[in-house]
C-alpha positions as CSV (number, residue, x, y, z in Angstrom):
1,M,122.1,-57.7,-13.4
2,P,119.5,-59.5,-11.3
3,N,119.6,-59.5,-7.5
4,L,121.3,-62.6,-6.2
5,F,121.3,-64.7,-3.0
6,C,123.1,-67.8,-1.8
7,N,121.7,-70.9,0.1
8,P,121.2,-71.5,2.9
9,V,118.9,-68.5,3.0
10,P,120.2,-65.6,5.3
11,F,118.6,-64.4,8.5
12,A,118.4,-60.8,9.7
13,D,120.5,-61.5,12.8
14,G,123.3,-63.0,10.8
15,A,123.0,-66.4,12.6
16,H,122.6,-69.8,11.0
17,H,119.2,-70.9,12.1
18,T,118.3,-74.6,11.6
19,N,115.0,-75.2,9.9
20,P,114.3,-78.9,9.4
21,D,111.1,-79.9,7.6
22,P,110.3,-76.3,6.5
23,F,106.6,-75.6,5.8
24,V,105.9,-72.1,4.2
25,L,102.6,-70.3,4.4
26,R,101.9,-67.1,2.5
27,W,99.5,-64.8,4.4
28,C,98.7,-61.2,3.8
29,G,101.7,-60.8,1.4
30,Q,104.3,-62.2,3.9
31,Y,105.8,-65.7,4.1
32,Y,105.9,-67.7,7.3
33,C,108.2,-70.7,7.8
34,Y,107.4,-73.3,10.4
35,A,110.0,-75.9,11.3
36,T,110.9,-78.9,13.4
37,D,112.8,-78.4,16.7
38,A,113.3,-80.4,19.9
39,D,111.8,-77.6,22.1
40,G,108.8,-76.5,20.0
41,V,107.8,-75.4,16.5
42,K,110.1,-72.8,15.1
43,V,108.6,-69.8,13.1
44,S,110.3,-67.3,10.9
45,S,109.0,-64.6,8.5
46,S,110.1,-63.1,5.2
47,P,108.8,-60.6,2.7
48,D,110.3,-62.4,-0.3
49,L,111.4,-66.0,0.5
50,V,115.0,-64.9,0.7
51,H,115.5,-62.5,3.7
52,W,114.2,-64.2,6.9
53,T,113.7,-63.1,10.5
54,W,113.7,-65.6,13.3
55,Q,110.5,-65.0,15.3
56,G,110.9,-67.6,18.1
57,Y,108.5,-70.5,18.8
58,A,105.0,-70.7,17.5
59,I,104.1,-73.4,20.1
60,Q,105.8,-75.0,23.0
61,Q,104.2,-77.4,25.4
62,P,105.2,-78.4,28.9
63,R,106.2,-82.1,29.2
64,R,106.6,-82.5,25.5
65,H,109.5,-82.4,23.1
66,D,110.6,-83.3,19.5
67,F,108.1,-81.2,17.7
68,W,108.1,-82.6,14.1
69,A,107.1,-81.4,10.7
70,P,104.5,-78.7,11.3
71,A,102.1,-77.5,8.6
72,V,99.7,-74.6,8.9
73,I,96.5,-73.7,7.0
74,Y,94.5,-70.5,7.4
75,R,90.7,-70.7,7.3
76,N,88.2,-68.0,8.2
77,G,90.4,-66.2,10.7
78,T,92.0,-69.2,12.3
79,F,95.4,-70.7,11.8
80,C,95.3,-74.5,12.1
81,M,98.7,-76.1,12.8
82,Y,99.1,-79.9,12.4
83,Y,102.3,-81.3,13.9
84,S,103.6,-84.2,15.9
85,S,105.5,-84.5,19.2
86,N,106.5,-86.9,22.0
87,P,106.2,-86.8,25.8
88,I,109.3,-85.8,27.7
89,G,111.3,-89.0,28.5
90,E,110.1,-90.8,25.4
91,D,112.7,-90.7,22.7
92,D,111.4,-93.3,20.3
93,G,110.2,-91.5,17.2
94,N,107.5,-94.1,16.7
95,G,105.6,-92.5,19.5
96,E,105.0,-89.3,17.5
97,K,101.3,-88.6,17.0
98,M,99.7,-85.9,15.0
99,Q,98.0,-83.0,16.8
100,L,96.1,-79.9,16.1
101,A,96.8,-76.4,17.6
102,T,95.2,-73.1,16.7
103,A,96.0,-69.4,16.8
104,T,94.7,-66.1,15.5
105,D,98.1,-64.9,14.5
106,P,100.6,-66.7,12.2
107,L,103.4,-66.2,14.8
108,G,101.3,-67.7,17.5
109,P,101.1,-68.6,20.3
110,F,99.3,-71.7,19.1
111,T,97.1,-73.6,21.6
112,W,96.8,-77.4,21.6
113,Q,93.3,-78.6,20.7
114,K,93.4,-82.3,19.9
115,T,95.4,-85.4,19.1
116,L,94.1,-86.7,15.7
117,F,95.5,-90.3,15.7
118,P,96.1,-92.8,18.4
119,T,99.3,-94.2,16.8
120,F,102.3,-93.0,14.9
121,S,101.3,-90.2,12.4
122,I,103.6,-87.5,11.1
123,D,104.2,-85.0,8.2
124,A,100.9,-83.3,7.8
125,H,100.2,-81.4,4.6
126,P,96.7,-79.8,4.4
127,V,95.5,-78.6,1.0
128,V,92.4,-77.1,-0.6
129,W,91.1,-79.0,-3.6
130,H,87.7,-78.5,-5.3
131,N,86.5,-76.4,-2.3
132,E,87.3,-79.2,0.2
133,V,90.2,-79.5,2.6
134,Y,92.3,-82.7,2.5
135,L,95.2,-83.9,4.6
136,F,98.2,-85.8,3.3
137,Y,100.1,-87.6,6.1
138,S,102.5,-90.5,6.8
139,V,101.8,-93.6,9.0
140,N,103.5,-96.9,9.8
141,N,100.5,-99.1,10.1
142,W,99.3,-99.2,6.5
143,V,102.1,-101.4,5.1
144,G,104.3,-101.7,8.3
145,N,103.4,-105.4,8.9
146,T,103.9,-106.7,5.3
147,Q,106.6,-109.0,4.1
148,D,107.7,-107.0,1.2
149,A,108.8,-103.3,1.6
150,P,107.3,-102.6,5.0
151,G,107.5,-99.1,6.2
152,T,106.2,-95.6,6.4
153,C,103.9,-94.4,3.6
154,I,101.7,-91.5,2.6
155,L,97.9,-91.5,2.9
156,V,95.3,-88.8,2.1
157,D,91.9,-88.2,3.7
158,K,89.3,-85.4,3.7
159,F,88.5,-83.1,6.6
160,I,85.0,-82.9,8.0
161,A,86.1,-80.2,10.3
162,P,89.6,-78.8,11.2
163,D,89.8,-81.3,14.1
164,R,88.2,-84.3,12.4
165,L,88.9,-86.4,9.3
166,E,86.3,-88.4,7.4
167,G,88.1,-91.7,8.3
168,N,88.3,-93.0,4.8
169,P,92.0,-92.6,3.8
170,A,93.5,-93.7,0.6
171,P,97.1,-94.7,-0.1
172,V,99.1,-92.2,-2.2
173,V,102.8,-93.2,-2.2
174,L,104.0,-96.6,-1.0
175,P,107.5,-98.0,-0.6
176,S,108.9,-99.9,-3.6
177,L,112.6,-98.9,-4.4
178,P,115.8,-99.9,-2.6
179,Q,116.8,-96.2,-2.3
180,E,113.8,-95.7,0.1
181,I,115.2,-98.1,2.7
182,Y,115.5,-96.4,6.1
183,E,117.1,-99.2,8.0
184,K,118.3,-102.7,6.9
185,N,117.0,-105.7,8.8
186,R,115.2,-103.5,11.3
187,F,113.4,-106.2,13.2
188,G,116.1,-108.9,12.9
189,D,113.9,-111.1,10.7
190,G,115.4,-110.0,7.4
191,R,112.9,-107.3,6.6
192,D,114.2,-103.9,5.7
193,W,112.3,-100.8,6.8
194,Y,111.4,-98.3,4.1
195,T,110.3,-94.7,4.6
196,I,108.2,-92.4,2.4
197,E,107.3,-89.1,4.1
198,G,107.1,-85.3,3.7
199,A,104.2,-85.0,1.3
200,C,103.8,-81.8,-0.7
201,F,101.0,-81.3,-3.2
202,V,101.5,-79.3,-6.5
203,P,98.3,-78.9,-8.5
204,G,98.4,-78.8,-12.3
205,P,95.8,-78.0,-15.0
206,Q,95.3,-81.7,-15.9
207,R,97.9,-83.7,-13.9
208,S,98.9,-82.9,-10.3
209,F,102.0,-83.9,-8.5
210,L,103.0,-85.0,-5.0
211,L,106.5,-84.5,-3.8
212,Y,107.8,-86.8,-1.1
213,S,111.1,-87.6,0.8
214,A,112.6,-91.0,1.2
215,N,115.0,-93.1,3.3
216,C,116.4,-91.7,6.6
217,Y,116.3,-88.0,7.3
218,T,119.7,-88.3,9.1
219,D,121.3,-89.9,6.1
220,V,123.3,-88.0,3.5
221,N,121.2,-89.7,0.8
222,Y,117.9,-88.3,1.9
223,Y,116.2,-87.1,-1.3
224,V,113.0,-85.8,-2.9
225,G,111.0,-87.7,-5.5
226,Y,107.5,-87.2,-6.8
227,A,104.4,-89.0,-7.9
228,W,101.8,-87.9,-10.4
229,A,98.1,-88.5,-11.1
230,E,95.4,-87.3,-13.5
231,N,93.1,-84.9,-11.8
232,K,89.8,-86.0,-10.2
233,A,87.3,-84.1,-8.0
234,D,88.2,-86.2,-5.0
235,L,91.9,-86.5,-4.1
236,R,91.4,-89.9,-2.7
237,E,90.2,-91.3,-6.0
238,M,93.3,-90.1,-7.9
239,D,95.6,-93.0,-9.1
240,W,99.1,-91.9,-8.1
241,K,102.1,-93.2,-10.0
242,K,105.6,-92.9,-8.7
243,Q,107.9,-91.1,-11.2
244,T,110.7,-93.4,-12.1
245,L,113.1,-93.8,-15.0
246,N,112.0,-97.0,-16.7
247,G,111.1,-98.4,-13.3
248,S,114.3,-97.3,-11.6
249,W,115.1,-94.5,-9.1
250,A,114.7,-91.0,-10.5
251,P,115.1,-88.4,-7.7
252,L,114.0,-84.8,-8.3
253,I,116.7,-83.5,-6.0
254,R,119.5,-85.3,-4.2
255,K,122.8,-84.7,-2.5
256,N,125.9,-83.4,-4.4
257,G,129.2,-82.0,-3.4
258,Q,127.7,-78.8,-1.9
259,V,124.5,-79.9,-0.1
260,E,123.4,-83.3,1.4
261,G,120.4,-84.6,3.2
262,T,118.2,-82.7,0.8
263,G,114.5,-83.3,1.7
264,H,111.2,-82.6,3.3
265,N,110.0,-79.6,1.3
266,T,107.1,-77.4,0.6
267,V,106.4,-75.4,-2.6
268,A,105.5,-71.7,-2.6
269,F,104.8,-69.1,-5.3
270,A,107.4,-66.4,-5.7
271,P,106.2,-62.8,-4.9
272,D,105.2,-62.6,-8.5
273,L,102.5,-65.3,-7.9
274,T,103.7,-67.2,-11.0
275,D,107.1,-69.0,-10.4
276,L,107.2,-72.0,-8.1
277,W,110.0,-72.4,-5.5
278,M,110.8,-75.4,-3.5
279,V,111.7,-74.8,0.2
280,Y,113.6,-77.7,1.6
281,H,116.2,-78.5,4.2
282,G,119.8,-79.5,3.6
283,R,123.2,-79.8,5.3
284,D,126.5,-78.4,4.3
285,A,128.2,-81.3,2.5
286,T,131.6,-79.9,3.2
287,Q,131.1,-80.3,6.9
288,P,131.1,-83.6,8.9
289,I,127.9,-84.8,10.4
290,R,128.0,-84.1,14.2
291,P,125.8,-86.7,16.0
292,G,123.2,-85.2,18.3
293,E,123.5,-81.7,16.7
294,E,120.9,-80.3,14.3
295,Q,122.5,-79.1,11.1
296,R,119.6,-78.9,8.6
297,E,119.1,-75.4,7.3
298,M,116.5,-73.8,4.9
299,H,117.3,-73.8,1.2
300,I,115.2,-72.5,-1.7
301,A,115.3,-73.4,-5.4
302,P,113.2,-72.8,-8.5
303,L,110.9,-75.6,-9.4
304,E,109.9,-76.0,-13.1
305,Q,106.4,-77.5,-13.7
306,G,105.4,-78.9,-17.0
307,M,102.2,-80.6,-18.1
308,R,103.6,-84.0,-17.3
309,G,106.6,-83.6,-15.0
310,L,108.6,-81.5,-12.5
311,Y,112.2,-80.4,-13.0
312,M,115.0,-78.9,-10.8
313,A,118.6,-78.0,-11.1
314,P,121.0,-79.7,-8.6
315,P,121.2,-78.1,-5.1
316,T,123.7,-75.3,-4.9
317,T,125.2,-72.8,-2.5
318,D,126.4,-70.6,-5.4
319,A,124.8,-67.2,-6.1
320,Q,121.6,-67.3,-8.1
321,P,118.7,-64.9,-8.9
322,V,116.2,-64.2,-6.2
323,P,112.5,-65.1,-6.6
324,A,110.8,-62.7,-9.0
325,P,109.0,-59.7,-7.6
326,A,105.4,-58.8,-8.7
327,T,104.7,-56.2,-11.4
328,V,102.9,-54.1,-8.6
329,S,103.0,-54.8,-4.9
330,L,101.4,-52.7,-2.1
331,P,102.0,-53.7,1.5
332,S,98.7,-52.2,2.9
333,L,96.2,-49.5,2.5
334,H,93.1,-48.3,4.5
335,L,90.0,-46.8,3.0
336,R,87.0,-45.3,4.7
337,D,83.6,-43.7,3.9
338,C,83.5,-43.6,0.0
339,E,87.2,-43.5,-0.7
340,E,88.7,-45.0,-3.9
341,Y,92.3,-46.0,-4.5
342,T,93.7,-46.6,-8.0
343,V,96.3,-49.4,-7.9
344,C,97.6,-49.6,-11.5
345,P,96.6,-50.1,-15.1
346,M,95.3,-53.7,-15.3
347,P,97.3,-55.9,-17.8
348,E,95.4,-57.8,-20.6
349,A,96.3,-61.0,-18.8
350,V,96.9,-60.9,-15.1
351,R,97.3,-62.9,-11.9
352,A,96.5,-60.8,-8.8
353,E,95.7,-61.3,-5.1
354,L,94.8,-59.1,-2.1
355,W,93.7,-59.7,1.4
356,L,90.5,-57.9,2.4
357,C,89.5,-57.1,6.0
358,P,86.6,-54.6,6.6
359,T,86.0,-52.9,9.9
360,L,83.1,-54.2,12.0
361,L,80.4,-51.5,12.0
362,H,76.7,-51.8,13.0
363,T,75.9,-50.7,9.4
364,G,77.9,-53.6,7.9
365,A,80.4,-53.2,5.1
366,R,80.2,-52.9,1.3
367,Y,83.4,-52.7,-0.7
368,G,84.5,-53.4,-4.2
369,V,87.6,-54.5,-6.2
370,V,87.4,-52.9,-9.6
371,L,89.3,-55.2,-12.0
372,R,89.1,-52.8,-14.9
373,E,87.7,-49.2,-15.3
374,D,88.5,-47.1,-18.3
375,G,88.1,-43.4,-19.0
376,A,84.8,-44.0,-20.9
377,G,82.9,-45.2,-17.8
378,N,83.2,-48.9,-18.6
379,R,83.8,-50.9,-15.4
380,L,84.2,-54.4,-14.1
381,E,83.7,-54.6,-10.3
382,I,83.6,-57.4,-7.7
383,Q,81.4,-56.1,-4.9
384,F,81.1,-57.6,-1.4
385,N,78.2,-57.0,1.0
386,T,78.8,-58.3,4.5
387,G,75.2,-57.8,5.7
388,R,73.8,-59.7,2.8
389,G,76.6,-62.3,2.9
390,C,77.1,-62.1,-0.9
391,V,79.5,-61.2,-3.6
392,T,78.4,-59.8,-7.0
393,V,80.2,-59.2,-10.2
394,L,78.9,-56.0,-11.9
395,E,79.8,-54.9,-15.5
396,T,79.0,-51.4,-16.7
397,T,79.3,-50.7,-20.5
398,G,77.7,-47.8,-22.3
399,R,76.2,-46.6,-19.0
400,I,74.3,-49.9,-18.5
401,T,75.1,-52.0,-15.5
402,R,74.4,-55.7,-15.4
403,T,75.2,-58.6,-13.0
404,L,77.6,-61.1,-14.6
405,A,77.7,-63.5,-11.6
406,S,77.0,-63.7,-7.9
407,A,77.5,-66.1,-5.0
408,R,76.5,-66.5,-1.4
409,M,79.4,-66.6,1.1
410,P,79.8,-69.9,2.9
411,A,78.0,-70.8,6.1
412,G,80.0,-69.5,9.2
413,W,81.8,-66.8,7.1
414,D,83.4,-64.2,9.3
415,P,83.7,-61.2,7.0
416,F,85.7,-59.1,9.6
417,V,88.9,-61.1,9.5
418,P,91.4,-61.1,6.6
419,H,90.3,-63.1,3.5
420,L,92.2,-63.8,0.4
421,L,90.8,-62.8,-3.0
422,Q,92.6,-64.2,-6.0
423,A,91.8,-63.0,-9.6
424,E,93.2,-64.5,-12.8
425,G,92.2,-62.9,-16.0
426,C,93.0,-63.5,-19.7
427,C,91.3,-60.9,-22.0
428,E,87.6,-61.3,-21.3
429,A,87.8,-64.5,-19.2
430,W,88.1,-64.4,-15.4
431,T,88.4,-66.8,-12.5
432,L,88.0,-65.7,-8.9
433,R,89.1,-67.7,-5.8
434,Y,88.3,-66.8,-2.2
435,D,90.4,-68.3,0.5
436,E,91.7,-70.7,-2.2
437,D,88.1,-72.0,-2.9
438,L,86.8,-71.5,-6.4
439,L,84.3,-68.6,-6.2
440,L,83.2,-67.5,-9.6
441,T,84.1,-67.7,-13.3
442,F,82.7,-65.2,-15.9
443,A,83.5,-63.3,-19.0
444,S,83.4,-59.5,-19.4
445,R,83.4,-57.1,-22.4
446,V,85.5,-54.6,-20.4
447,R,89.0,-55.2,-21.8
448,G,91.1,-52.2,-20.6
449,G,91.5,-49.8,-17.7
450,D,92.7,-49.4,-14.2
451,C,92.5,-51.7,-11.2
452,K,91.0,-49.9,-8.2
453,V,89.7,-50.6,-4.6
454,R,86.7,-48.7,-3.3
455,V,84.4,-48.6,-0.2
456,Y,80.8,-47.6,0.1
457,Y,80.2,-45.9,3.5
458,S,82.4,-48.5,5.1
459,E,86.0,-49.0,6.3
460,L,88.4,-51.5,4.7
461,T,92.0,-52.6,5.2
462,V,93.8,-54.2,2.2
463,T,97.1,-56.0,2.7
464,G,99.4,-57.9,0.4
465,L,98.0,-56.4,-2.8
466,T,99.9,-58.0,-5.7
467,V,99.4,-57.7,-9.5
468,T,101.5,-59.5,-12.1
469,D,101.3,-59.2,-15.9
470,H,101.0,-62.9,-16.7
471,W,99.6,-65.1,-19.5
472,D,99.0,-68.8,-18.6
473,L,97.6,-71.0,-21.4
474,W,97.3,-74.8,-21.4
475,G,95.7,-77.4,-23.6
476,D,92.9,-76.1,-25.8
477,D,93.2,-72.6,-24.3
478,L,96.3,-72.3,-26.5
479,A,93.9,-71.4,-29.3
480,R,94.3,-67.9,-27.9
481,L,98.0,-67.9,-28.8
482,G,97.1,-66.3,-32.2
483,E,96.6,-63.1,-30.2
484,R,100.3,-63.0,-29.4
485,F,102.1,-64.8,-32.2
486,T,101.7,-65.5,-35.9
487,V,101.0,-69.2,-35.8
488,S,101.3,-71.7,-38.7
489,P,98.2,-73.8,-39.4
490,A,97.4,-75.8,-36.3
491,T,94.6,-77.4,-34.2
492,A,94.1,-77.0,-30.5
493,D,92.6,-79.7,-28.2
494,R,93.0,-80.9,-24.6
495,E,96.6,-82.0,-25.3
496,G,97.7,-78.7,-26.7
497,L,98.5,-77.1,-30.1
498,H,99.3,-79.5,-33.0
499,G,101.0,-78.2,-36.1
500,A,99.6,-79.3,-39.5
501,R,101.7,-82.2,-40.9
502,G,103.8,-82.3,-37.8
503,L,105.2,-78.8,-38.2
504,L,104.3,-75.9,-35.9
505,T,105.8,-72.4,-36.1
506,L,105.2,-69.4,-33.7
507,E,106.6,-66.0,-34.6
508,G,106.3,-62.7,-33.0
509,I,108.1,-59.8,-31.4
510,C,110.6,-60.9,-28.7
511,P,109.5,-58.4,-26.0
512,E,112.1,-56.9,-23.7
513,D,111.8,-57.6,-20.0
514,R,109.6,-60.6,-20.3
515,E,110.0,-64.3,-19.6
516,E,108.4,-66.8,-21.9
517,V,107.9,-70.5,-21.1
518,F,107.1,-73.1,-23.8
519,V,106.1,-76.6,-22.6
520,L,106.6,-79.1,-25.4
521,Q,105.8,-82.8,-25.7
522,A,107.2,-85.4,-28.2
523,G,105.8,-88.9,-28.3
524,G,108.7,-90.1,-30.4
525,E,111.7,-88.1,-31.5
526,G,110.8,-84.4,-31.8
527,A,112.8,-81.3,-32.6
528,V,112.7,-77.7,-31.4
529,T,114.5,-74.7,-32.9
530,L,114.5,-71.2,-31.3
531,Q,115.6,-68.2,-33.2
532,A,115.8,-64.6,-31.9
533,G,116.3,-62.1,-34.7
534,E,118.9,-63.6,-37.0
535,T,120.5,-65.7,-34.2
536,V,119.6,-69.4,-33.8
537,C,119.7,-69.7,-30.0
538,L,118.6,-73.4,-29.6
539,E,118.4,-76.5,-31.7
540,R,117.6,-79.7,-29.9
541,Q,116.1,-83.1,-30.6
542,F,114.1,-84.6,-27.7
543,T,111.7,-87.3,-26.5
544,G,109.1,-86.8,-23.8
545,E,108.6,-83.4,-22.2
546,L,110.8,-80.3,-22.6
547,V,110.2,-77.1,-20.7
548,L,111.9,-74.2,-22.4
549,R,112.2,-70.9,-20.4
550,C,113.4,-67.8,-22.3
551,R,114.2,-64.7,-20.3
552,R,115.0,-61.4,-22.2
553,Q,116.3,-58.4,-20.3
554,G,117.5,-55.5,-22.6
555,D,119.4,-57.0,-25.5
556,H,120.2,-60.3,-23.6
557,L,118.3,-63.6,-23.9
558,A,119.0,-66.5,-21.5
559,M,117.5,-69.9,-21.9
560,R,116.9,-72.9,-19.6
561,V,115.6,-76.4,-20.5
562,N,114.0,-78.5,-17.8
563,A,115.5,-76.1,-15.2
564,L,119.1,-76.4,-16.5
565,P,121.0,-73.6,-18.4
566,A,120.7,-74.0,-22.2
567,G,122.6,-71.1,-23.6
568,E,122.5,-67.3,-24.1
569,A,122.3,-64.7,-26.8
570,S,123.4,-61.1,-26.6
571,A,123.2,-57.9,-28.6
572,L,119.7,-58.5,-29.7
573,P,118.3,-55.4,-31.5
574,A,115.2,-53.8,-30.2
575,G,112.1,-55.1,-31.9
576,S,113.8,-58.4,-32.9
577,S,111.5,-61.3,-33.5
578,L,111.2,-64.6,-31.7
579,R,110.6,-67.7,-33.8
580,L,109.9,-71.1,-32.3
581,Q,109.6,-74.1,-34.6
582,L,108.5,-77.6,-33.6
583,E,108.8,-80.8,-35.6
584,H,106.8,-83.8,-34.5
585,A,106.0,-82.2,-31.1
586,V,103.0,-80.6,-29.4
587,L,103.0,-77.3,-27.6
588,T,101.1,-78.2,-24.4
589,G,101.5,-75.0,-22.4
590,W,102.7,-71.4,-22.7
591,Q,103.3,-68.7,-20.1
592,S,104.6,-65.2,-20.4
593,T,105.4,-62.9,-17.5
594,K,106.6,-59.3,-17.3
595,I,109.9,-59.1,-15.4
């Protein structure tokens, strides 16, 4: 049986800690949650998104109160916190202005640096996109003086520096629906005030999403919706469309009999680096609202991402499985001189991350992350050299070493603070990211072997080393699916895998202890049939997008469709096959993760 937890998430001291507007940062393999509070910005930590420890206040300021909606981004050794607050004695929330504070530790203390805007500005959400840093935020003065649907809305702008925006914002999500009304007839002139706030960006391979919260945060009907846009290099040029149901309200998550006031979220990867989880605040719907008392606590829930949409189950306080752990996870290790550490056999398809921090020596530092090394001397290594300020990808096959790719590190790079290296590989193809920026892409003939870390006459500390066996194919990359399944005649393009004459069949071994995700799209009425061994597990007609998640543990197969339970099958024999058949539908994405 899987490990289970219940919302709101528990804290080590057994207390119920309020966490309004939670923002979660993953750093060096740990999670840090920053939250709204009257007295300062709250901070808590967790190894797994479930078990939390209250760490106090990340920032408090004399003569200020009502610290709202903090968000933190880590860049080159500095934690930058964007938050809003009010002077003591001023209780009008419209006086909240966004500020920047910095620290060298995720727990703080953070030190105020600058106020970014002269007027009301809240709910910062900084993101890295195409190697640039952008800020989503909410203001009143964009549509606040209009006749129709005046209110708070979300904008996006690009940073020039951590304390300075370019000053060319673009609107992202504007008020338009009656469910977004914050206050009726707010000014006595018949105009209702609307509120769109709490931006949270979720990137996708072709289409990205922006979650937002709407109406009044103190209201039981506070909810999360989302907008979507086709990807472009500049976030400000993306044409965002609010997700609706034929023009009507279509919340992603809203109140029910267990939880109310659901809203203001961030999204974080589970420890396995593959599954998305929404972290949001909610109140116990079985308890009365107590005016003047903060009751919003931290809840987490799995978020299903398709090619075209996002999906969630209703909020719950019932027991549910914890976020998935990684295939391999090492908290920390320290290497010196010419030491080498073997991490694990590297899967054929993998998602991995580790934080690298060499020791400052007068001779500099040279260290390598070996993605694959087999017993025959074939090796694929990413090698860093701090003195030369470069990274080089070296491949050795048949005793011959060649450079596959190289890059200079960015100006101002401080190599002696922790930096995040992310590696995603599928057979011979690799993508490397460094501090979330795209670093290098390359292909290597080295297909098997162990993952290792080594140093060359240097010292290196590695933290948060995580490896997960994970396939992730979308669009025309689904042409690789023939390496895992027997596929009926089909063509692959940007949209996905199309079966000949409208019929597509995938068949292969249903592996134990894996989770498979099939993302399907039907323009008209399509049909999907899933069979495991001799058992027909799922037959469904559908229109639009369908995200089918199949989880097999031992002889048991559990299925979910668009985040909702869709049946189970038991007593599956070892080695039984999995057969997926689509009629008049396209396979747009496929993921497979070892559990």
